[in-house]
N, CA, C and O of each residue as an XYZ file, in Angstrom:
776
protein
N     150.243     -6.006    162.023
C     151.116     -4.904    162.340
C     151.193     -3.973    161.130
O     151.376     -4.409    159.994
N     151.048     -2.693    161.409
C     151.161     -1.709    160.338
C     152.628     -1.510    159.955
O     153.530     -1.822    160.733
N     152.851     -0.994    158.764
C     154.221     -0.711    158.338
C     154.786      0.482    159.094
O     155.962      0.490    159.459
N     153.949      1.494    159.329
C     154.454      2.737    159.891
C     153.346      3.481    160.614
O     152.189      3.449    160.196
N     153.707      4.155    161.705
C     152.775      5.091    162.333
C     153.513      6.394    162.602
O     154.737      6.422    162.733
N     152.750      7.454    162.681
C     153.294      8.758    163.043
C     152.898      9.046    164.474
O     151.720      8.976    164.826
N     153.873      9.367    165.295
C     153.616      9.666    166.700
C     153.043     11.071    166.791
O     153.668     12.043    166.366
N     151.842     11.162    167.354
C     151.120     12.434    167.361
C     150.903     13.015    168.748
O     150.515     14.177    168.870
N     151.144     12.238    169.794
C     150.807     12.745    171.128
C     152.044     12.831    172.021
O     152.997     12.072    171.845
N     152.025     13.762    172.984
C     153.134     13.841    173.941
C     153.288     12.548    174.744
O     154.404     12.203    175.134
N     152.192     11.828    174.999
C     152.251     10.561    175.732
C     153.083      9.530    174.970
O     153.828      8.759    175.574
N     152.953      9.519    173.657
C     153.734      8.583    172.850
C     155.221      8.917    172.916
O     156.060      8.021    173.002
N     155.542     10.202    172.874
C     156.943     10.628    172.958
C     157.504     10.280    174.326
O     158.615      9.759    174.423
N     156.749     10.561    175.390
C     157.205     10.244    176.744
C     157.418      8.730    176.907
O     158.358      8.292    177.571
N     156.529      7.944    176.290
C     156.661      6.488    176.399
C     157.955      5.999    175.753
O     158.544      5.019    176.210
N     158.399      6.671    174.699
C     159.630      6.264    174.022
C     160.884      6.872    174.644
O     161.999      6.499    174.279
N     160.710      7.799    175.573
C     161.856      8.502    176.155
C     162.495      7.705    177.286
O     162.860      8.268    178.318
N     162.627      6.413    177.094
C     163.295      5.553    178.067
C     163.981      4.438    177.290
O     163.343      3.779    176.469
N     165.275      4.214    177.536
C     165.996      3.194    176.752
C     165.381      1.800    176.797
O     165.332      1.119    175.772
N     164.907      1.359    177.970
C     164.329      0.018    178.055
C     163.062     -0.073    177.216
O     162.819     -1.099    176.580
N     162.265      0.965    177.203
C     161.032      0.933    176.399
C     161.362      0.879    174.916
O     160.674      0.200    174.155
N     162.401      1.581    174.499
C     162.799      1.500    173.092
C     163.267      0.091    172.748
O     162.977     -0.418    171.665
N     163.991     -0.538    173.671
C     164.447     -1.910    173.424
C     163.256     -2.877    173.369
O     163.251     -3.817    172.575
N     162.256     -2.640    174.211
C     161.040     -3.462    174.186
C     160.355     -3.326    172.830
O     159.965     -4.322    172.220
N     160.212     -2.082    172.360
C     159.596     -1.841    171.044
C     160.378     -2.585    169.959
O     159.778     -3.248    169.113
N     161.717     -2.482    169.977
C     162.527     -3.174    168.960
C     162.266     -4.680    168.987
O     162.092     -5.310    167.944
N     162.240     -5.248    170.199
C     161.997     -6.697    170.310
C     160.613     -7.051    169.788
O     160.451     -8.049    169.085
N     159.616     -6.244    170.126
C     158.236     -6.541    169.740
C     157.965     -6.240    168.269
O     156.910     -6.603    167.749
N     158.882     -5.596    167.612
C     158.781     -5.423    166.162
C     159.203     -6.708    165.474
O     158.692     -7.062    164.412
N     160.153     -7.405    166.106
C     160.668     -8.642    165.522
C     159.707     -9.818    165.707
O     159.511    -10.614    164.788
N     159.102     -9.926    166.913
C     158.221    -11.063    167.206
C     157.387    -10.742    168.444
O     157.763     -9.868    169.225
N     156.244    -11.444    168.639
C     155.472    -11.250    169.867
C     156.148    -11.937    171.051
O     156.723    -13.017    170.913
N     156.069    -11.296    172.216
C     156.648    -11.843    173.444
C     155.698    -11.597    174.607
O     154.871    -10.686    174.581
N     155.842    -12.437    175.630
C     155.126    -12.214    176.888
C     155.975    -11.300    177.770
O     157.152    -11.066    177.495
N     155.363    -10.797    178.820
C     156.084     -9.983    179.785
C     157.262    -10.770    180.370
O     158.366    -10.239    180.497
N     157.022    -12.032    180.723
C     158.074    -12.869    181.312
C     159.223    -13.085    180.338
O     160.387    -13.015    180.733
N     158.915    -13.345    179.079
C     159.957    -13.542    178.073
C     160.797    -12.278    177.897
O     162.020    -12.348    177.773
N     160.130    -11.125    177.889
C     160.852     -9.854    177.765
C     161.733     -9.597    178.980
O     162.865     -9.132    178.846
N     161.211     -9.899    180.165
C     161.986     -9.705    181.395
C     163.247    -10.566    181.368
O     164.320    -10.115    181.770
N     163.116    -11.790    180.898
C     164.277    -12.675    180.786
C     165.263    -12.142    179.750
O     166.471    -12.117    179.986
N     164.747    -11.724    178.623
C     165.601    -11.218    177.539
C     166.422    -10.009    177.976
O     167.596     -9.886    177.627
N     165.786     -9.107    178.753
C     166.463     -7.876    179.147
C     167.045     -7.932    180.558
O     167.574     -6.943    181.065
N     166.939     -9.110    181.185
C     167.520     -9.316    182.508
C     167.024     -8.292    183.535
O     167.813     -7.699    184.271
N     165.700     -8.098    183.567
C     165.069     -7.227    184.567
C     163.935     -8.007    185.227
O     163.473     -9.015    184.692
N     163.496     -7.541    186.376
C     162.418     -8.246    187.069
C     161.113     -8.107    186.290
O     160.878     -7.072    185.665
N     160.254     -9.140    186.317
C     158.967     -9.044    185.619
C     158.124     -7.834    186.052
O     157.516     -7.200    185.190
N     158.059     -7.480    187.361
C     157.272     -6.291    187.714
C     157.821     -4.998    187.094
O     157.063     -4.146    186.632
N     159.154     -4.874    187.095
C     159.748     -3.673    186.490
C     159.454     -3.636    184.999
O     159.094     -2.590    184.460
N     159.607     -4.777    184.331
C     159.341     -4.847    182.900
C     157.879     -4.534    182.618
O     157.563     -3.817    181.669
N     156.988     -5.075    183.447
C     155.557     -4.866    183.222
C     155.175     -3.395    183.335
O     154.288     -2.934    182.616
N     155.824     -2.656    184.219
C     155.572     -1.213    184.318
C     155.809     -0.548    182.964
O     154.998      0.265    182.520
N     156.918     -0.891    182.308
C     157.252     -0.291    181.015
C     156.319     -0.784    179.915
O     155.958     -0.020    179.020
N     155.927     -2.050    179.975
C     154.971     -2.587    179.001
C     153.641     -1.843    179.121
O     153.037     -1.492    178.107
N     153.176     -1.599    180.356
C     151.928     -0.852    180.565
C     152.014      0.551    179.979
O     151.049      1.035    179.386
N     153.166      1.210    180.140
C     153.335      2.558    179.582
C     153.233      2.536    178.054
O     152.589      3.398    177.455
N     153.868      1.552    177.436
C     153.816      1.439    175.979
C     152.416      1.074    175.494
O     151.967      1.553    174.452
N     151.735      0.229    176.251
C     150.367     -0.170    175.922
C     149.429      1.034    176.020
O     148.599      1.254    175.138
N     149.564      1.812    177.096
C     148.710      2.991    177.300
C     148.932      4.041    176.217
O     148.006      4.763    175.846
N     150.164      4.127    175.709
C     150.475      5.104    174.659
C     150.066      4.615    173.274
O     150.166      5.357    172.298
N     149.607      3.373    173.187
C     149.173      2.834    171.904
C     150.322      2.425    170.998
O     150.150      2.352    169.782
N     151.501      2.154    171.574
C     152.659      1.778    170.766
C     152.830      0.265    170.649
O     153.501     -0.222    169.740
N     152.217     -0.475    171.577
C     152.188     -1.931    171.483
C     150.755     -2.383    171.707
O     149.917     -1.609    172.171
N     150.476     -3.638    171.377
C     149.138     -4.184    171.561
C     149.235     -5.649    171.955
O     150.260     -6.297    171.743
N     148.164     -6.156    172.526
C     148.085     -7.577    172.853
C     147.598     -8.296    171.597
O     146.554     -7.957    171.039
N     148.370     -9.294    171.161
C     147.992    -10.007    169.936
C     147.418    -11.385    170.211
O     146.741    -11.960    169.359
N     147.688    -11.927    171.416
C     147.047    -13.190    171.784
C     147.143    -13.387    173.286
O     148.016    -12.841    173.960
N     146.207    -14.192    173.784
C     146.185    -14.553    175.199
C     146.061    -16.062    175.266
O     145.154    -16.652    174.679
N     146.999    -16.689    176.001
C     147.017    -18.144    176.058
C     147.069    -18.607    177.508
O     147.918    -18.150    178.274
N     146.162    -19.517    177.895
C     146.210    -20.042    179.263
C     147.444    -20.912    179.470
O     147.805    -21.729    178.623
N     148.083    -20.710    180.631
C     149.261    -21.514    180.953
C     149.359    -21.630    182.471
O     149.578    -20.639    183.166
N     149.194    -22.839    182.971
C     149.344    -23.092    184.397
C     148.429    -22.256    185.277
O     148.868    -21.775    186.321
N     147.198    -22.070    184.899
C     146.253    -21.325    185.719
C     146.284    -19.817    185.515
O     145.483    -19.104    186.119
N     147.180    -19.318    184.686
C     147.215    -17.881    184.373
C     147.083    -17.711    182.865
O     147.262    -18.657    182.099
N     146.770    -16.507    182.462
C     146.673    -16.210    181.033
C     147.878    -15.378    180.647
O     148.067    -14.269    181.146
N     148.691    -15.921    179.755
C     149.855    -15.198    179.255
C     149.428    -14.321    178.093
O     148.762    -14.776    177.163
N     149.817    -13.074    178.160
C     149.512    -12.130    177.087
C     150.750    -11.946    176.230
O     151.849    -11.725    176.738
N     150.556    -12.040    174.932
C     151.636    -11.810    173.980
C     151.456    -10.415    173.390
O     150.387    -10.058    172.894
N     152.539     -9.635    173.461
C     152.516     -8.254    172.987
C     153.281     -8.148    171.673
O     154.190     -8.929    171.393
N     152.889     -7.168    170.887
C     153.540     -6.902    169.605
C     153.524     -5.392    169.381
O     152.584     -4.718    169.802
N     154.545     -4.853    168.727
C     154.547     -3.434    168.365
C     153.425     -3.188    167.360
O     153.101     -4.069    166.564
N     152.837     -2.008    167.391
C     151.730     -1.717    166.470
C     152.222     -1.403    165.066
O     151.453     -1.475    164.107
N     153.523     -1.050    164.936
C     154.070     -0.731    163.617
C     155.556     -1.059    163.579
O     156.233     -1.087    164.607
N     156.041     -1.306    162.377
C     157.465     -1.602    162.203
C     158.320     -0.344    162.345
O     159.442     -0.404    162.847
N     157.788      0.787    161.902
C     158.516      2.057    161.939
C     157.638      3.094    162.630
O     156.442      3.191    162.356
N     158.248      3.871    163.532
C     157.540      4.944    164.236
C     158.257      6.252    163.949
O     159.453      6.390    164.206
N     157.511      7.209    163.412
C     158.095      8.498    163.046
C     157.460      9.615    163.871
O     156.298      9.538    164.268
N     158.254     10.651    164.115
C     157.720     11.826    164.805
C     156.880     12.632    163.838
O     157.308     12.902    162.716
N     155.680     13.023    164.266
C     154.852     13.912    163.475
C     155.392     15.331    163.568
O     156.237     15.621    164.415
N     154.909     16.217    162.703
C     155.390     17.597    162.684
C     155.187     18.273    164.028
O     156.100     18.916    164.544
N     154.000     18.133    164.597
C     153.739     18.799    165.872
C     154.469     18.127    167.022
O     154.933     18.814    167.932
N     154.585     16.805    167.009
C     155.319     16.140    168.089
C     156.804     16.434    167.975
O     157.499     16.482    168.989
N     157.302     16.632    166.767
C     158.711     16.985    166.592
C     158.997     18.335    167.250
O     160.039     18.522    167.878
N     158.064     19.266    167.099
C     158.245     20.589    167.711
C     158.139     20.511    169.223
O     158.850     21.227    169.928
N     157.261     19.650    169.734
C     157.035     19.557    171.178
C     158.059     18.659    171.871
O     158.302     18.805    173.069
N     158.654     17.741    171.131
C     159.570     16.769    171.736
C     160.909     17.402    172.058
O     161.363     18.319    171.374
N     161.520     16.908    173.091
C     162.903     17.261    173.381
C     163.746     16.290    172.575
O     164.120     15.223    173.061
N     164.046     16.672    171.327
C     164.733     15.757    170.415
C     166.114     15.379    170.928
O     166.574     14.261    170.698
N     166.780     16.295    171.619
C     168.101     15.991    172.160
C     168.009     14.855    173.185
O     168.839     13.945    173.189
N     166.995     14.917    174.051
C     166.818     13.870    175.051
C     166.430     12.548    174.390
O     166.933     11.492    174.772
N     165.534     12.605    173.396
C     165.112     11.398    172.692
C     166.296     10.760    171.956
O     166.433      9.537    171.936
N     167.143     11.589    171.357
C     168.333     11.080    170.679
C     169.280     10.445    171.691
O     169.834      9.376    171.435
N     169.471     11.096    172.839
C     170.352     10.536    173.873
C     169.845      9.175    174.339
O     170.635      8.250    174.527
N     168.534      9.048    174.526
C     167.959      7.764    174.942
C     168.153      6.712    173.854
O     168.436      5.551    174.148
N     167.999      7.124    172.595
C     168.179      6.185    171.482
C     169.627      5.718    171.387
O     169.884      4.543    171.123
N     170.572      6.626    171.600
C     171.981      6.230    171.588
C     172.297      5.296    172.749
O     173.136      4.404    172.616
N     171.637      5.490    173.883
C     171.820      4.592    175.015
C     171.301      3.195    174.665
O     171.890      2.195    175.076
N     170.208      3.124    173.913
C     169.681      1.828    173.456
C     170.718      1.118    172.589
O     170.960     -0.078    172.753
N     171.330      1.864    171.664
C     172.360      1.283    170.801
C     173.506      0.752    171.659
O     173.995     -0.351    171.416
N     173.940      1.522    172.659
C     175.028      1.100    173.540
C     174.655     -0.186    174.283
O     175.451     -1.123    174.351
N     173.435     -0.223    174.841
C     173.001     -1.399    175.597
C     172.919     -2.634    174.707
O     173.346     -3.718    175.104
N     172.369     -2.471    173.501
C     172.269     -3.610    172.588
C     173.657     -4.100    172.190
O     173.892     -5.303    172.085
N     174.576     -3.158    171.970
C     175.944     -3.541    171.615
C     176.599     -4.302    172.757
O     177.246     -5.324    172.528
N     176.440     -3.818    173.981
C     177.048     -4.477    175.135
C     176.464     -5.879    175.338
O     177.195     -6.813    175.670
N     175.159     -6.026    175.142
C     174.527     -7.343    175.271
C     175.066     -8.302    174.210
O     175.366     -9.458    174.509
N     175.188     -7.821    172.970
C     175.724     -8.660    171.897
C     177.195     -8.977    172.158
O     177.646    -10.096    171.914
N     177.931     -8.004    172.646
C     179.345     -8.210    172.953
C     179.523     -9.314    173.991
O     180.395    -10.171    173.848
N     178.700     -9.293    175.030
C     178.770    -10.334    176.064
C     178.354    -11.691    175.490
O     178.974    -12.712    175.785
N     177.311    -11.692    174.676
C     176.816    -12.946    174.093
C     177.878    -13.606    173.222
O     178.076    -14.819    173.288
N     178.566    -12.798    172.398
C     179.566    -13.338    171.483
C     180.971    -13.355    172.091
O     181.949    -13.601    171.386
N     181.072    -13.096    173.391
C     182.347    -13.143    174.110
C     183.416    -12.310    173.403
O     184.537    -12.772    173.191
N     183.059    -11.089    173.047
C     183.963    -10.114    172.405
C     184.426    -10.515    171.007
O     185.369     -9.919    170.487
N     183.795    -11.501    170.387
C     184.189    -11.942    169.047
C     182.963    -11.911    168.131
O     182.400    -12.957    167.808
N     182.554    -10.711    167.715
C     181.391    -10.577    166.845
C     181.632    -11.291    165.517
O     182.702    -11.153    164.925
N     180.635    -12.059    165.040
C     180.786    -12.687    163.719
C     180.934    -11.630    162.624
O     181.692    -11.820    161.673
N     180.218    -10.529    162.757
C     180.300     -9.438    161.784
C     180.180     -8.136    162.555
O     179.225     -7.936    163.306
N     181.147     -7.256    162.367
C     181.094     -5.962    163.024
C     181.781     -4.946    162.129
O     182.929     -5.132    161.727
N     181.075     -3.882    161.824
C     181.653     -2.755    161.096
C     181.390     -1.528    161.937
O     180.264     -1.298    162.377
N     182.424     -0.740    162.161
C     182.269      0.469    162.962
C     183.175      1.545    162.395
O     184.316      1.279    162.018
N     182.660      2.749    162.338
C     183.477      3.874    161.881
C     182.944      5.155    162.501
O     181.741      5.320    162.705
N     183.858      6.042    162.789
C     183.504      7.408    163.192
C     184.460      8.295    162.421
O     185.648      8.352    162.740
N     183.962      8.983    161.416
C     184.816      9.702    160.476
C     184.426     11.170    160.360
O     183.663     11.519    159.459
N     184.920     12.043    161.236
C     184.678     13.479    161.031
C     185.493     13.950    159.822
O     186.712     13.783    159.795
N     184.838     14.525    158.843
C     185.531     14.927    157.612
C     184.804     16.095    156.959
O     183.582     16.206    157.056
N     185.547     16.951    156.304
C     184.952     18.046    155.509
C     184.653     17.495    154.114
O     185.512     16.882    153.480
N     183.425     17.722    153.648
C     183.037     17.210    152.335
C     182.225     18.252    151.578
O     181.717     19.214    152.155
N     182.118     18.037    150.289
C     181.336     18.940    149.432
C     179.848     18.643    149.584
O     179.461     17.589    150.089
N     179.033     19.573    149.147
C     177.578     19.389    149.166
C     177.188     18.178    148.332
O     176.307     17.410    148.719
N     177.843     18.007    147.186
C     177.520     16.884    146.298
C     177.825     15.548    146.982
O     177.027     14.613    146.909
N     178.982     15.462    147.646
C     179.342     14.218    148.318
C     178.385     13.943    149.479
O     177.980     12.801    149.692
N     178.021     14.991    150.230
C     177.061     14.826    151.327
C     175.742     14.286    150.793
O     175.146     13.398    151.402
N     175.283     14.809    149.670
C     174.036     14.333    149.074
C     174.146     12.862    148.659
O     173.185     12.108    148.813
N     175.323     12.439    148.128
C     175.519     11.030    147.766
C     175.475     10.142    149.013
O     174.860      9.076    149.004
N     176.134     10.594    150.086
C     176.125      9.826    151.338
C     174.706      9.708    151.865
O     174.288      8.631    152.290
N     173.964     10.806    151.841
C     172.573     10.763    152.297
C     171.749      9.816    151.430
O     170.857      9.135    151.937
N     172.033      9.766    150.141
C     171.350      8.832    149.252
C     171.673      7.382    149.591
O     170.792      6.523    149.567
N     172.949      7.110    149.909
C     173.350      5.756    150.313
C     172.647      5.349    151.606
O     172.160      4.224    151.727
N     172.596      6.267    152.568
C     171.919      5.964    153.833
C     170.429      5.728    153.621
O     169.842      4.849    154.251
N     169.817      6.512    152.735
C     168.399      6.309    152.430
C     168.187      4.931    151.790
O     167.187      4.268    152.064
N     169.126      4.502    150.937
C     169.015      3.177    150.305
C     169.165      2.071    151.353
O     168.452      1.068    151.300
N     170.087      2.248    152.302
C     170.248      1.261    153.376
C     168.979      1.202    154.217
O     168.508      0.120    154.568
N     168.431      2.369    154.538
C     167.194      2.422    155.325
C     166.071      1.691    154.581
O     165.321      0.931    155.193
N     165.952      1.910    153.293
C     164.905      1.251    152.491
C     165.114     -0.262    152.470
O     164.151     -1.025    152.553
N     166.368     -0.696    152.359
C     166.667     -2.134    152.361
C     166.259     -2.764    153.695
O     165.676     -3.847    153.721
N     166.569     -2.082    154.801
C     166.189     -2.588    156.123
C     164.672     -2.590    156.279
O     164.109     -3.527    156.845
N     164.013     -1.559    155.785
C     162.554     -1.469    155.858
C     161.918     -2.632    155.099
O     160.965     -3.243    155.581
N     162.441     -2.933    153.922
C     161.922     -4.060    153.149
C     162.174     -5.387    153.874
O     161.338     -6.290    153.839
N     163.336     -5.493    154.531
C     163.632     -6.721    155.288
C     162.629     -6.903    156.423
O     162.249     -8.032    156.736
N     162.195     -5.805    157.043
C     161.206     -5.909    158.126
C     159.859     -6.388    157.610
O     159.074     -6.971    158.359
N     159.588     -6.145    156.330
C     158.311     -6.564    155.745
C     158.348     -7.987    155.197
O     157.309     -8.512    154.796
N     159.504     -8.614    155.172
C     159.667     -9.966    154.649
C     158.881    -10.947    155.525
O     159.190    -11.083    156.709
N     157.877    -11.631    154.974
C     157.090    -12.555    155.786
C     157.905    -13.745    156.308
O     157.486    -14.407    157.257
N     159.041    -14.017    155.709
C     159.910    -15.123    156.136
C     161.072    -14.640    157.009
O     162.011    -15.400    157.249
N     161.028    -13.376    157.494
C     162.181    -12.795    158.187
C     162.607    -13.597    159.419
O     163.792    -13.623    159.750
N     161.671    -14.246    160.097
C     162.028    -14.980    161.310
C     162.836    -16.240    161.007
O     163.430    -16.816    161.919
N     162.871    -16.678    159.758
C     163.658    -17.855    159.386
C     165.009    -17.468    158.794
O     165.818    -18.347    158.495
N     165.268    -16.189    158.620
C     166.524    -15.746    158.004
C     167.697    -15.976    158.949
O     167.537    -15.972    160.170
N     168.870    -16.176    158.370
C     170.027    -16.599    159.159
C     170.743    -15.485    159.918
O     171.497    -15.776    160.847
N     170.534    -14.233    159.557
C     171.240    -13.131    160.216
C     170.251    -12.202    160.917
O     169.240    -11.796    160.345
N     170.570    -11.877    162.165
C     169.788    -10.918    162.947
C     170.751     -9.785    163.264
O     171.660     -9.960    164.075
N     170.568     -8.630    162.641
C     171.547     -7.552    162.737
C     170.886     -6.243    163.150
O     169.668     -6.084    163.076
N     171.720     -5.321    163.582
C     171.284     -3.947    163.846
C     172.191     -3.021    163.059
O     173.405     -3.220    163.012
N     171.609     -2.022    162.451
C     172.381     -0.984    161.772
C     172.086      0.317    162.493
O     170.930      0.717    162.631
N     173.131      0.968    162.947
C     172.998      2.242    163.650
C     173.874      3.258    162.941
O     175.047      2.991    162.676
N     173.324      4.405    162.635
C     174.157      5.453    162.061
C     173.642      6.805    162.533
O     172.463      6.977    162.845
N     174.554      7.744    162.574
C     174.244      9.104    163.000
C     175.045     10.025    162.107
O     176.268     10.103    162.222
N     174.370     10.711    161.229
C     175.016     11.673    160.342
C     174.609     13.052    160.823
O     173.423     13.380    160.857
N     175.586     13.854    161.192
C     175.259     15.196    161.673
C     176.361     16.167    161.307
O     177.496     15.769    161.042
N     176.021     17.435    161.294
C     176.973     18.487    160.995
C     177.757     18.819    162.250
O     177.200     18.903    163.345
N     179.060     19.006    162.076
C     179.919     19.404    163.186
C     180.174     20.909    163.121
O     180.154     21.502    162.042
N     180.412     21.517    164.274
C     180.756     22.941    164.244
C     182.148     23.126    163.651
O     183.009     22.253    163.767
N     182.350     24.255    163.025
C     183.665     24.580    162.510
C     184.587     24.849    163.684
O     184.206     25.535    164.633
N     185.783     24.318    163.626
C     186.729     24.497    164.725
C     187.385     25.866    164.591
O     188.071     26.158    163.611
N     187.155     26.687    165.597
C     187.754     28.024    165.654
C     188.237     28.264    167.069
O     187.929     27.496    167.981
N     188.988     29.324    167.246
C     189.481     29.637    168.584
C     188.360     30.020    169.527
O     188.484     29.838    170.738
N     187.263     30.548    168.995
C     186.143     30.953    169.841
C     185.018     29.920    169.810
O     183.854     30.258    170.024
N     185.366     28.664    169.545
C     184.361     27.599    169.492
C     183.699     27.428    170.856
O     184.325     27.639    171.895
N     182.440     27.048    170.836
C     181.679     26.825    172.062
C     182.101     25.478    172.648
O     182.097     24.475    171.934
N     182.469     25.432    173.945
C     182.865     24.153    174.540
C     181.680     23.218    174.676
O     180.534     23.655    174.775
N     181.970     21.927    174.680
C     180.924     20.927    174.876
C     180.413     21.001    176.299
O     181.206     21.120    177.233
N     179.083     20.932    176.487
C     178.551     20.937    177.851
C     179.024     19.697    178.617
O     178.947     18.579    178.108
N     179.508     19.905    179.833
C     179.906     18.786    180.687
C     181.246     18.180    180.344
O     181.644     17.198    180.970
N     181.974     18.739    179.351
C     183.277     18.203    178.982
C     184.353     19.192    179.398
O     184.344     20.348    178.977
N     185.281     18.727    180.227
C     186.387     19.578    180.682
C     187.606     19.280    179.842
O     187.878     18.131    179.495
N     188.336     20.329    179.521
C     189.543     20.144    178.715
C     190.757     19.966    179.587
O     191.865     19.798    179.076
């Protein structure tokens, strides 16, 4: 598995523009799985799951890493082609980033709900914050530096050859964005009624 790939084609962007496919990619970054194992993990039918696996395979985002005979059939084990997938300059311009972000946030919601059910509403470790605040340019730069350090730490953890034996399996989700200034003539949120 490569450390990183740059997404260069519209097919790759379309393949990632579905929450279940993003969850499949996340799982296949951690370890190889069969279609049946993935279907069980995500509580979907094997045919439905296989449709999404085929889309990811056709886009070159996952690959078959082994084939093993089992009970008269050959089980295929899939793996993500890279630990990190980034938008290329041209795909960034062509992609509907708002839609891709919405799908990614839906993935975070689904993973949280699955973990919440698994731990019966009692997470062993949970940190959550949503803090709209006015800050200086210097403080924003420090926060961005902290987030970059966290990202680097997670990236290094993904490269750890012993990662599958580690005791904690966690997800870190963050969204840092600029908010509009609140004024009397502020633009209303689409789809939100006051």
